[in-house]
Structure formats: structure tokens, C-alpha cells
VMD Tcl script that draws the C-alpha trace (Angstrom):
set ca {
  {0.00 0.00 0.00}
  {2.95 2.30 0.55}
  {3.98 2.06 -3.09}
  {0.40 2.69 -4.15}
  {0.29 5.84 -2.04}
  {3.59 7.09 -3.49}
  {2.27 6.42 -7.00}
  {-0.99 8.28 -6.37}
  {0.80 11.28 -4.86}
  {3.38 11.36 -7.67}
  {0.59 11.31 -10.26}
  {-1.25 14.15 -8.56}
  {1.96 16.14 -8.19}
  {3.24 15.63 -11.75}
  {1.20 18.43 -13.42}
  {2.21 20.85 -10.66}
  {5.86 19.90 -10.13}
  {7.17 17.26 -12.58}
  {10.70 17.26 -11.13}
  {9.53 16.32 -7.65}
  {7.16 13.70 -9.07}
  {10.03 12.20 -11.08}
  {12.19 12.03 -7.95}
  {9.38 10.29 -6.08}
  {9.05 7.75 -8.89}
  {12.62 6.54 -8.35}
  {11.29 4.38 -5.50}
  {9.86 2.08 -8.18}
  {13.31 1.54 -9.68}
  {14.57 0.25 -6.33}
  {11.50 -1.93 -6.10}
  {12.16 -3.45 -9.53}
  {15.64 -4.49 -8.34}
  {14.07 -6.00 -5.21}
  {11.44 -7.80 -7.28}
  {14.14 -9.29 -9.50}
  {15.78 -10.70 -6.36}
  {12.45 -12.10 -5.20}
  {11.95 -13.72 -8.63}
  {15.37 -15.34 -8.27}
  {14.53 -16.73 -4.83}
  {11.30 -18.23 -6.17}
  {13.01 -19.77 -9.20}
  {15.84 -21.21 -7.09}
  {13.41 -22.62 -4.52}
  {11.33 -24.24 -7.25}
  {14.41 -25.66 -8.99}
  {15.62 -27.14 -5.69}
  {12.20 -28.71 -5.11}
  {11.62 -26.56 -2.03}
  {8.28 -25.09 -1.14}
  {8.00 -21.55 0.14}
  {6.75 -20.97 3.66}
  {3.83 -18.59 4.24}
  {6.06 -15.59 4.95}
  {8.18 -16.14 1.83}
  {5.08 -16.65 -0.32}
  {3.51 -13.44 1.00}
  {6.76 -11.55 0.42}
  {6.89 -12.78 -3.18}
  {3.20 -12.00 -3.69}
  {3.77 -8.45 -2.41}
  {6.74 -8.01 -4.74}
  {4.80 -9.26 -7.77}
  {1.81 -7.11 -6.85}
  {3.88 -3.97 -6.35}
  {5.69 -4.45 -9.65}
  {2.36 -5.00 -11.44}
  {0.89 -1.89 -9.85}
  {3.93 0.20 -10.77}
  {3.56 -0.83 -14.42}
  {-0.17 -0.07 -14.33}
  {0.36 3.36 -12.76}
  {2.97 4.22 -15.38}
  {0.55 3.25 -18.17}
  {-2.30 5.17 -16.54}
  {-0.11 8.23 -16.06}
  {0.85 8.23 -19.75}
  {-2.81 7.84 -20.72}
  {-3.86 10.79 -18.55}
  {-1.03 12.90 -19.97}
  {-2.27 11.86 -23.45}
  {1.13 10.42 -24.35}
  {1.02 8.00 -27.25}
  {2.89 5.14 -25.60}
  {2.02 1.48 -26.22}
  {2.05 -0.23 -22.83}
  {0.25 -3.41 -23.90}
  {3.28 -5.70 -23.56}
  {4.19 -4.24 -20.18}
  {0.56 -4.51 -19.04}
  {0.47 -8.17 -20.05}
  {3.56 -8.69 -17.90}
  {1.79 -6.83 -15.09}
  {-1.21 -9.12 -15.52}
  {1.06 -12.17 -15.21}
  {2.64 -10.69 -12.07}
  {-0.77 -9.94 -10.55}
  {-1.97 -13.47 -11.29}
  {1.23 -14.91 -9.78}
  {0.65 -12.87 -6.62}
  {-2.94 -14.06 -6.35}
  {-1.89 -17.69 -6.87}
  {0.80 -17.43 -4.17}
  {-1.59 -15.98 -1.60}
  {-4.47 -18.29 -2.55}
  {-2.27 -21.35 -1.89}
  {-1.62 -20.08 1.62}
  {-5.27 -20.32 2.58}
  {-7.52 -17.41 3.43}
  {-5.48 -14.29 3.02}
  {-5.44 -10.65 2.19}
  {-6.42 -10.82 -1.46}
  {-8.06 -7.39 -1.74}
  {-5.02 -5.39 -2.88}
  {-4.00 -8.17 -5.28}
  {-7.45 -8.29 -6.85}
  {-7.47 -4.49 -7.02}
  {-4.18 -4.48 -8.91}
  {-5.34 -7.14 -11.37}
  {-8.63 -5.28 -11.83}
  {-6.77 -2.04 -12.54}
  {-4.55 -3.83 -15.08}
  {-7.64 -5.33 -16.78}
  {-9.12 -1.82 -16.93}
  {-6.01 -0.51 -18.67}
  {-6.05 -3.46 -21.08}
  {-9.66 -2.64 -21.99}
  {-11.27 -5.71 -20.38}
  {-13.82 -3.81 -18.32}
  {-15.94 -6.80 -17.28}
  {-12.96 -8.69 -15.84}
  {-11.85 -5.46 -14.15}
  {-15.27 -4.96 -12.58}
  {-15.42 -8.59 -11.42}
  {-12.02 -8.31 -9.70}
  {-12.78 -4.93 -8.16}
  {-16.12 -6.13 -6.78}
  {-14.32 -9.12 -5.23}
  {-11.63 -6.79 -3.87}
  {-14.28 -4.62 -2.19}
  {-15.87 -7.68 -0.62}
  {-12.49 -9.07 0.54}
  {-11.35 -5.76 2.03}
  {-14.66 -5.28 3.83}
  {-14.53 -8.81 5.29}
  {-10.88 -8.36 6.27}
  {-11.66 -5.07 8.00}
  {-14.52 -6.61 9.96}
  {-12.41 -9.58 11.07}
  {-9.47 -7.40 12.08}
  {-11.69 -5.00 14.03}
  {-13.07 -7.94 16.03}
  {-9.54 -9.20 16.76}
  {-8.39 -5.71 17.77}
  {-11.29 -5.30 20.18}
  {-10.38 -8.57 21.84}
  {-6.61 -8.15 22.00}
  {-5.85 -4.41 22.19}
  {-7.09 -2.32 25.09}
  {-5.88 0.87 23.37}
  {-8.60 1.95 20.89}
  {-6.10 4.14 19.01}
  {-4.57 0.99 17.49}
  {-7.96 -0.03 16.10}
  {-8.49 3.47 14.70}
  {-5.12 3.39 12.90}
  {-5.88 -0.02 11.43}
  {-9.35 1.13 10.35}
  {-7.82 4.17 8.64}
  {-5.53 1.88 6.65}
  {-8.49 -0.19 5.50}
  {-10.45 2.94 4.59}
  {-7.56 4.07 2.40}
  {-7.54 0.68 0.67}
  {-11.30 0.85 0.14}
  {-10.98 4.34 -1.37}
  {-8.39 3.14 -3.90}
  {-10.52 0.13 -4.86}
  {-13.63 2.32 -5.18}
  {-11.72 4.82 -7.34}
  {-10.56 2.06 -9.69}
  {-14.12 0.70 -9.78}
  {-15.39 4.20 -10.62}
  {-12.96 4.36 -13.57}
  {-14.25 1.03 -14.87}
  {-17.92 1.98 -14.47}
  {-17.25 5.30 -16.17}
  {-15.60 3.47 -19.09}
  {-18.60 1.09 -19.27}
  {-20.95 4.07 -19.40}
  {-22.68 3.16 -16.15}
}
mol new
graphics top color blue
foreach p $ca { graphics top sphere $p radius 0.5 }
foreach p [lrange $ca 0 end-1] q [lrange $ca 1 end] { graphics top cylinder $p $q radius 0.2 }
display resetview
């Protein structure tokens, strides 16, 4: 979610101060190097016949998801700026990354799929597959809402300090806003 926030802020800032937005975008270059390392770990583990533990799988899923989202944001930014750049190949790579992330988390049992489904839905939107985008974004909304409810119940039971629950709720609200914004884009494109 941190990378998503940086991307959203950089996009909003770009028309006002492109130099600062460009400097903020360098965080994605560091991420791409990290994601390449995560890819290597996954390939080596698979080649050695090892299975990833839950923490490693979630780390890889996060790396794939962040890389996919970075590609999608770059394509969206170029579209908003009306730059004639063909991102189809990169978006197909982003779709593969998003699907890899979802598969990794799904194999771990019930998990936090909302941001992964949101990313894949956003990529589908950019690829022009509005129905698949809407399906994923509706699922993401449902997942995030269920996750928030479950976490709030756990917080009430285990944390006497209500400020912790408020901070966690704020994080979920931010996630819901991003998902709803992407869903709005899809519905707008569909003419709804």
C-alpha cells in the first residue's frame, strides 16, 4: 500500500511539479531491483524442489503485486497525460505478475487478497477488459470489507488501546478508497 500511495501522490503532483514527481518515482526503480531478487529466490526454490513458507510466499506475492501496480500506474499516467505510448506488452507482464501474486496468496489459505485483486482489476481496466476489471474490483471490495470486519473484532479482543484499532481502520479505509476509485474508472468506461 505504501507504493500505491507514493504512485498516487506522484501522479497528482506531476502536473504541478514534474521534477519532484520524477524524484518520487525513483522508488519504483529500487522496487524493480528487489522484485528481480524475489523472482530469483522463487526460481531457485522451485528448482531445488523446495516449497515456500507462508512468509516467503507473502513476500513474493507483495513483490509481484507492487511491480504489477507500478507498471499499471505508469501506463495510466501516460494515458492521462495523453502520451502515445504502447504499454500493452508491459501490461500483459503486469497481468502475469498480478496473477502470480494471487496464486501465491491463494495457496496459503484465506489471506489478504483485496489489494492483489485491485491491482489485477486495474490492469484489466487498462487493457480494456472492463468486465474482468469490474469482477475483480467487486471481489476486492468484498475481501477488504470482510478483512476489516475480522481485524476489528480481533483488535477489540486483544488491544485495550482503541487508538490501534483506529489506525488499522484508517488503513483499511484508504484501501477501500483506492478500490472504489478504480471501480469508478471502470464503471465510467462502461458508461454506467
